[in-house]
N, C-alpha and C positions, 0 to 999 in steps of 0.2 A: 610089907613094904619097900624092896630093893630100894637100893640108894643108885640113882641113876647121872645125880645131880649132887656137885659139889655146893658147896659153900656161894663161890663166885659167880658159879654159874648163876647161883637164883634173884642174887646179888644184879648182875648183868639183865637177867627178865625182867628185874622189874624195875631195871634203867631205862632197858629198853621198850616197856610198855609208858614213860614217862611220856614221851612220843602220839601227841595224838590222830594222828594217818594209823598208824601201824599195833593202836588203842585201838580204832575205833574197825581194821580189817581183825584181830584177836575176838573182839567181844560181839563180833557183827548179831552172830546166829542166838544170842543169849536176848533174850523177852525180857521189856520193864527191865535194863540193865544199872538203871537208876533208884530202881531198890533194895539192891546187890553194897551193902554197906561195907564187906573186909572181904579181900582177898588175901589166900593164902596160898604159894609155891612148895610144892610142895615134893621130897627128894627124887621120888619116884617117878619126874617131871611133866604130874598133871599141874591143871589149875585148878585151884580149888574157888565158890564167888558163898559168901552167902549172906543171906538177909538181915540178920540178927548182928547186933557183935562176938557174943557169946559161942563159940565157936561150937561145943557141944550140945546146944540147942538147936544149931540149923539140923546136926549130924541127925535129930531127934524126932523134931517137927518135917522131918523132908526140905529144908526151906536149905536148897545147897544145890548151883550146880557145878556140874564138873568138865573141864576141856583134857582133854587129854596133849598128850606135845606130841604128835601128828599132825594132829586140827590144829595148835598154840604155831608150830615152825612154818608151817605151810599158808599160813595167816600173813606171818610177817611177810613171808615171800611175796604174797602178791600184792603185802603194802609197799616193799620197796620194791620194785618190777616199777609200782607206783607212782614212787616218790623220785625214779631214777632217768636222768636225760635219756633221751634217745640216743645216742655214742652204748651207756649203759646197761641199756632195758632185757637185748637177747642177748648179749652175755652173764647180764644179771636171771635172768631166767632159765638158761639155759645148764650154766657152771653149778652152782646157786641148788637145782632143782637134781640134780642128778647127786652132789651131796646130803644133799637130806635126805634122801634115799640110801643114797650108799649107810651117811653114818646114822643116821636116825632108825631109820626102819630096818638094813640088814640086820646094822651091827650093833645098835643099842646104844653109841657113841653120842650119849645127850648135850656133852660138856662140846665134844667139838663143836656139835649142832648149835650152839648157842654165841661162843665162839667165833666162829666167821658169821652168824644172822649183824653181829653186833661187830664185826670189821667189816662186811656191808651200809652201817647205816650209816656206821663213823663217819666210810671215807671214799663209795661211791653215790652218795643219796643225793639231789638237791632239796633245801630250803631245810633239808632236816631241822628238828631242834639236838640235835644229837652227832651233825656230822662236825666234824674237825674243818677251823678257819684257813689251813694251810694244804688244803686237798684242792690238787686236778680240779675236781665236781662240785665244791665251792667257788669260784675264781681263782681262790689264791699260791701264794709258788709255793711248792718244799720248797724246806731249809737247804742249807750248802749240804754239801759232800763232802765229808773229810775225808783224809787219801790216808790210807792205810796199808801195810805190806803185808799182801794173805802170799799163803804157802798152798799150794795145791801139785797135790800128785796126776798125773797126764798118764792112763794109766787104757786111753779110749786115742791113743797117738792124733795125740793135739786137742779132743775134746771135751768140752765141758757140758752134762747133760745139765740145763731147767729143764726140773721140776712145777707138774701144778699141783696141790695141798693132794688130791689123791696115789699122788706116785706117778701119775702118765710124765714120758719126757714129750715137753712145749715142742724148743728148739736145743741145736745143741749148738754151740760157740765154741764157735775156733779161738785157738788159746796160737800169736807168736813170740816166741824168743823174744828180745829189742832189746837183752840181755842182762849179769845177770850182780846179782852178790853175794861172797860168801860170808858168810858172820858162825862163825866158835859156837857149838850151841854147849852151856855148862853145864 
């Protein structure tokens, strides 16, 4: 069994499945899901449900159901789109589905996919059990930004590219120098 998921990602999947809407979407295809007593999140990304609490007993007597990582990821995507407000629905559907296809299906970067799903569940959904209190989607205010001095090397004629998670340029920020100070670096 090849390891595609880190221990951290396995825990994040457990946390995602605590949300009833996400769990409903993931286990929708499972008949008599109340009969399954255990859930294993495997290192290869599959989810294995067992009807008995003894794992080997489930394997011997064929009392387990396995859900592939890709089915899990797209089921969570479906649930997240349903939990988003109308403003975010199209953005989540378009952006996250492209990332799932690129990272999960083509590149097998399952840790990246789990992180993105968890981020969307936490920051872009309404009335989810995982979303943070201070998110704009939840009606909260973001904490005050702290000021900091940032060093920028302007190699693109005064423009800084802002990239999405796939590396595509979303927009270019134009930078204008308002003043400068010279600090000696030791």
